[in-house]
Structures are given as structure tokens and as C-alpha cells.
DSSP file (Angstrom, degrees, kcal/mol; ACC not computed):
  #  RESIDUE AA STRUCTURE BP1 BP2  ACC     N-H-->O    O-->H-N    N-H-->O    O-->H-N    TCO  KAPPA ALPHA  PHI   PSI    X-CA   Y-CA   Z-CA
    1    1 A M              0   0    0      0, 0.0     2,-0.2     0, 0.0     0, 0.0   0.000 360.0 360.0 360.0 133.1   87.7   73.5  113.4
    2    2 A K        -     0   0    0      1,-0.1     2,-0.4     0, 0.0     0, 0.0  -0.522 360.0-122.4 -75.9 139.9   89.3   76.5  115.0
    3    3 A K        -     0   0    0     -2,-0.2     2,-0.4     1,-0.0    -1,-0.1  -0.700  26.4-123.6 -81.4 129.6   87.1   79.6  115.6
    4    4 A K        -     0   0    0     -2,-0.4     2,-0.4     1,-0.0    -1,-0.0  -0.598  25.2-151.3 -75.8 125.7   88.5   82.6  113.9
    5    5 A T        -     0   0    0     -2,-0.4     2,-0.2     1,-0.0    -1,-0.0  -0.798  14.9-119.3-100.6 142.2   89.0   85.4  116.4
    6    6 A E        -     0   0    0     -2,-0.4     2,-0.1     1,-0.1    -1,-0.0  -0.529  31.0-109.5 -78.5 143.0   88.9   89.1  115.3
    7    7 A M        -     0   0    0     -2,-0.2     2,-0.2     1,-0.1    -1,-0.1  -0.433  31.6-129.6 -68.8 142.0   91.9   91.2  115.8
    8    8 A T     >  -     0   0    0     -2,-0.1     4,-2.3     1,-0.1     5,-0.2  -0.498  20.5-112.4 -87.4 164.3   91.7   93.8  118.5
    9    9 A Y  H  > S+     0   0    0      1,-0.2     4,-2.6     2,-0.2     5,-0.2   0.910 119.1  52.6 -60.1 -42.6   92.6   97.4  118.0
   10   10 A Q  H  > S+     0   0    0      1,-0.2     4,-2.5     2,-0.2    -1,-0.2   0.892 108.9  49.1 -63.4 -40.1   95.6   97.0  120.4
   11   11 A Q  H  > S+     0   0    0      2,-0.2     4,-2.5     1,-0.2    -1,-0.2   0.921 112.1  48.5 -64.9 -42.9   96.9   94.0  118.4
   12   12 A A  H  X S+     0   0    0     -4,-2.3     4,-2.5     1,-0.2    -2,-0.2   0.916 112.1  49.1 -63.0 -42.9   96.5   95.9  115.1
   13   13 A R  H  X S+     0   0    0     -4,-2.6     4,-2.5     2,-0.2    -2,-0.2   0.912 111.4  48.8 -64.7 -42.8   98.3   98.9  116.5
   14   14 A R  H  X S+     0   0    0     -4,-2.5     4,-2.3     2,-0.2    -2,-0.2   0.923 112.5  48.2 -62.9 -43.5  101.2   96.8  117.9
   15   15 A E  H  X S+     0   0    0     -4,-2.5     4,-2.5     1,-0.2    -2,-0.2   0.908 111.4  50.7 -63.8 -40.1  101.6   95.0  114.6
   16   16 A L  H  X S+     0   0    0     -4,-2.5     4,-2.4     2,-0.2    -2,-0.2   0.917 109.5  50.2 -63.1 -43.7  101.6   98.3  112.8
   17   17 A E  H  X S+     0   0    0     -4,-2.5     4,-2.3     1,-0.2    -1,-0.2   0.898 110.9  50.1 -60.9 -40.6  104.2   99.7  115.1
   18   18 A T  H  X S+     0   0    0     -4,-2.3     4,-2.4     2,-0.2    -2,-0.2   0.921 110.0  49.9 -64.2 -44.4  106.4   96.6  114.5
   19   19 A L  H  X S+     0   0    0     -4,-2.5     4,-2.6     2,-0.2    -2,-0.2   0.910 109.8  50.9 -61.2 -42.5  106.0   97.0  110.7
   20   20 A V  H  X S+     0   0    0     -4,-2.4     4,-1.8     1,-0.2    -1,-0.2   0.931 110.1  49.7 -61.4 -45.4  107.0  100.6  110.8
   21   21 A E  H  X S+     0   0    0     -4,-2.3     4,-0.7     1,-0.2    -1,-0.2   0.916 112.1  48.3 -58.9 -43.3  110.1   99.8  112.9
   22   22 A E  H >< S+     0   0    0     -4,-2.4     3,-0.7     1,-0.2    -1,-0.2   0.894 111.7  49.1 -64.4 -40.3  111.0   97.0  110.4
   23   23 A L  H 3< S+     0   0    0     -4,-2.6    -1,-0.2     1,-0.2    -2,-0.2   0.781 107.5  55.3 -71.8 -26.1  110.5   99.3  107.4
   24   24 A E  H 3< S+     0   0    0     -4,-1.8    -1,-0.2    -5,-0.2    -2,-0.2   0.615  82.8 107.3 -82.6 -12.1  112.6  102.1  109.0
   25   25 A R  S X< S-     0   0    0     -4,-0.7     3,-1.5    -3,-0.7    -3,-0.0  -0.420  72.0-135.5 -67.3 138.4  115.7   99.8  109.4
   26   26 A P  T 3  S+     0   0    0      0, 0.0    -1,-0.1     0, 0.0    -4,-0.0   0.785 106.6  51.7 -63.8 -25.2  118.5  100.5  107.1
   27   27 A D  T 3  S+     0   0    0      2,-0.1    -2,-0.1    -5,-0.0     3,-0.1   0.088  79.8 150.3 -98.9  23.8  118.9   96.8  106.5
   28   28 A A    <   -     0   0    0     -3,-1.5     2,-0.7    -5,-0.1    -5,-0.1  -0.261  58.3-105.3 -58.1 140.5  115.2   96.2  105.6
   29   29 A D    >>  -     0   0    0      1,-0.2     3,-1.7    -7,-0.1     4,-0.6  -0.574  27.4-156.9 -71.0 109.5  114.6   93.4  103.2
   30   30 A L  G >4 S+     0   0    0     -2,-0.7     3,-0.6     1,-0.3     4,-0.5   0.795  89.4  62.3 -60.8 -29.1  113.8   95.1  100.0
   31   31 A G  G 34 S+     0   0    0      1,-0.2    -1,-0.3     2,-0.1     4,-0.3   0.704 107.9  42.7 -70.0 -19.1  112.0   92.0   98.7
   32   32 A Q  G <> S+     0   0    0     -3,-1.7     4,-2.4     1,-0.1     5,-0.2   0.455  85.9  93.5-105.9  -2.6  109.4   92.3  101.5
   33   33 A I  H <X S+     0   0    0     -4,-0.6     4,-2.8    -3,-0.6     5,-0.2   0.927  85.0  50.3 -59.0 -47.3  108.8   96.1  101.5
   34   34 A A  H  > S+     0   0    0     -4,-0.5     4,-2.2     1,-0.2    -1,-0.2   0.916 113.3  44.9 -59.8 -44.6  105.8   95.9   99.2
   35   35 A S  H  > S+     0   0    0     -4,-0.3     4,-2.3     2,-0.2    -1,-0.2   0.875 114.3  49.6 -69.2 -35.1  104.0   93.2  101.2
   36   36 A K  H  X S+     0   0    0     -4,-2.4     4,-2.5     2,-0.2    -2,-0.2   0.892 110.8  49.5 -69.8 -39.0  104.8   95.0  104.5
   37   37 A V  H  X S+     0   0    0     -4,-2.8     4,-2.4    -5,-0.2    -2,-0.2   0.915 111.3  49.8 -65.1 -41.9  103.5   98.3  103.2
   38   38 A K  H  X S+     0   0    0     -4,-2.2     4,-2.2    -5,-0.2    -2,-0.2   0.928 112.0  47.5 -62.2 -44.6  100.3   96.6  102.0
   39   39 A R  H  X S+     0   0    0     -4,-2.3     4,-2.3     1,-0.2    -2,-0.2   0.908 110.9  52.3 -62.9 -41.0   99.8   95.0  105.4
   40   40 A A  H  X S+     0   0    0     -4,-2.5     4,-2.5     1,-0.2    -2,-0.2   0.910 109.1  49.5 -61.7 -42.3  100.5   98.3  107.1
   41   41 A L  H  X S+     0   0    0     -4,-2.4     4,-2.3     1,-0.2    -1,-0.2   0.885 109.7  51.6 -64.9 -38.3   97.8  100.0  105.0
   42   42 A D  H  X S+     0   0    0     -4,-2.2     4,-2.3     2,-0.2    -1,-0.2   0.909 111.2  47.9 -62.1 -41.9   95.4   97.2  105.8
   43   43 A L  H  X S+     0   0    0     -4,-2.3     4,-2.8     2,-0.2    -2,-0.2   0.894 109.9  51.5 -67.8 -40.1   96.1   97.8  109.5
   44   44 A V  H  X S+     0   0    0     -4,-2.5     4,-2.7     2,-0.2    -1,-0.2   0.924 110.9  49.0 -61.3 -43.6   95.7  101.5  109.2
   45   45 A S  H  X S+     0   0    0     -4,-2.3     4,-2.5     2,-0.2    -2,-0.2   0.920 111.1  49.7 -61.6 -44.5   92.3  101.0  107.5
   46   46 A Y  H  X S+     0   0    0     -4,-2.3     4,-2.5     2,-0.2    -2,-0.2   0.933 112.4  47.5 -59.5 -47.3   91.2   98.6  110.2
   47   47 A C  H  X S+     0   0    0     -4,-2.8     4,-2.7     2,-0.2     5,-0.2   0.913 111.7  49.7 -63.7 -43.4   92.2  101.0  113.0
   48   48 A R  H  X S+     0   0    0     -4,-2.7     4,-2.4     1,-0.2    -1,-0.2   0.927 112.7  47.1 -60.7 -44.8   90.4  103.9  111.3
   49   49 A N  H  X S+     0   0    0     -4,-2.5     4,-2.3     2,-0.2    -2,-0.2   0.898 112.1  50.7 -64.1 -40.3   87.3  101.9  110.9
   50   50 A Y  H  X S+     0   0    0     -4,-2.5     4,-2.4    -5,-0.2    -2,-0.2   0.943 112.5  45.4 -62.0 -48.2   87.4  100.7  114.5
   51   51 A L  H  X S+     0   0    0     -4,-2.7     4,-2.5     1,-0.2    -2,-0.2   0.870 111.0  53.8 -65.4 -36.4   87.9  104.3  115.8
   52   52 A R  H  X S+     0   0    0     -4,-2.4     4,-2.5    -5,-0.2    -1,-0.2   0.914 109.9  48.0 -62.5 -42.6   85.1  105.5  113.5
   53   53 A K  H  X S+     0   0    0     -4,-2.3     4,-2.7     2,-0.2    -2,-0.2   0.912 110.7  50.6 -65.6 -42.1   82.7  102.8  114.9
   54   54 A V  H  X S+     0   0    0     -4,-2.4     4,-2.4     2,-0.2    -2,-0.2   0.922 111.7  48.4 -60.9 -43.7   83.7  103.7  118.5
   55   55 A R  H  X S+     0   0    0     -4,-2.5     4,-2.6     2,-0.2    -2,-0.2   0.926 112.3  48.3 -62.2 -45.1   83.0  107.4  117.8
   56   56 A E  H  X S+     0   0    0     -4,-2.5     4,-2.4     1,-0.2    -2,-0.2   0.904 112.0  49.4 -63.2 -41.5   79.6  106.6  116.2
   57   57 A D  H  X S+     0   0    0     -4,-2.7     4,-2.4     2,-0.2    -1,-0.2   0.905 111.7  49.1 -63.2 -41.5   78.7  104.3  119.1
   58   58 A A  H  X S+     0   0    0     -4,-2.4     4,-2.7    -5,-0.2    -2,-0.2   0.912 111.4  49.1 -65.3 -42.0   79.6  107.0  121.6
   59   59 A E  H  X S+     0   0    0     -4,-2.6     4,-2.7     2,-0.2    -2,-0.2   0.905 111.2  49.9 -63.8 -41.3   77.6  109.7  119.7
   60   60 A T  H  X S+     0   0    0     -4,-2.4     4,-2.3     2,-0.2    -2,-0.2   0.922 112.0  48.0 -62.0 -44.6   74.6  107.4  119.6
   61   61 A T  H  X S+     0   0    0     -4,-2.4     4,-2.2     2,-0.2    -2,-0.2   0.922 113.3  47.2 -62.7 -44.8   74.9  106.7  123.3
   62   62 A L  H  X S+     0   0    0     -4,-2.7     4,-2.6     2,-0.2    -2,-0.2   0.897 111.0  51.7 -64.9 -40.2   75.2  110.4  124.1
   63   63 A D  H  X S+     0   0    0     -4,-2.7     4,-1.3     1,-0.2    -1,-0.2   0.920 110.9  48.1 -61.4 -43.5   72.3  111.3  121.9
   64   64 A A  H  X S+     0   0    0     -4,-2.3     4,-0.6     1,-0.2    -2,-0.2   0.891 111.9  49.8 -63.6 -40.2   70.1  108.7  123.6
   65   65 A Y  H >< S+     0   0    0     -4,-2.2     3,-1.0     1,-0.2    -2,-0.2   0.906 108.6  52.1 -65.3 -42.7   71.2  110.1  127.0
   66   66 A E  H 3< S+     0   0    0     -4,-2.6    -1,-0.2     1,-0.2    -2,-0.2   0.776 104.4  57.5 -66.2 -26.4   70.4  113.7  126.0
   67   67 A K  H 3<        0   0    0     -4,-1.3    -1,-0.2     1,-0.2    -2,-0.2   0.650 360.0 360.0 -78.3 -15.4   66.9  112.7  124.9
   68   68 A E    <<        0   0    0     -3,-1.0    -1,-0.2    -4,-0.6    -2,-0.2   0.482 360.0 360.0 -72.9 360.0   66.1  111.3  128.3
């Protein structure tokens, strides 16, 4: 059984950039727009959560350092 690997922030961002480029094309496949927009929203949510966690971790680390 293959081990599922978590997507990195960089991978999510690259995929999101690709989706945006595809959606901006004048010849974009209208049948796939809804699924691409949904995937883009999922990626935006993932990136926001990732950045929120990084910020919280940094704040925790700084708080701990300041208490020393």
C-alpha cells in the first residue's frame, strides 16, 4: 500500500497558479470551470490554513523566547 504524502505549500501554490492560468484562457473548457474553481478554492483554503499555522508556530516560538 502506498503511503499518502501531504501536499506542500509550494505544490499547492504552483497548482493554484496553473489553475488560474487555465481559467483565464479565452479557450477555457466551460465544462471544467466549476470543478477547477472548486479545486482552486480548496487550494486557497489549504494555503491560508498552512500560513495561519506557520504564523501561530512563529508566535509561540517568539513568546517562549521572550519568556527566557
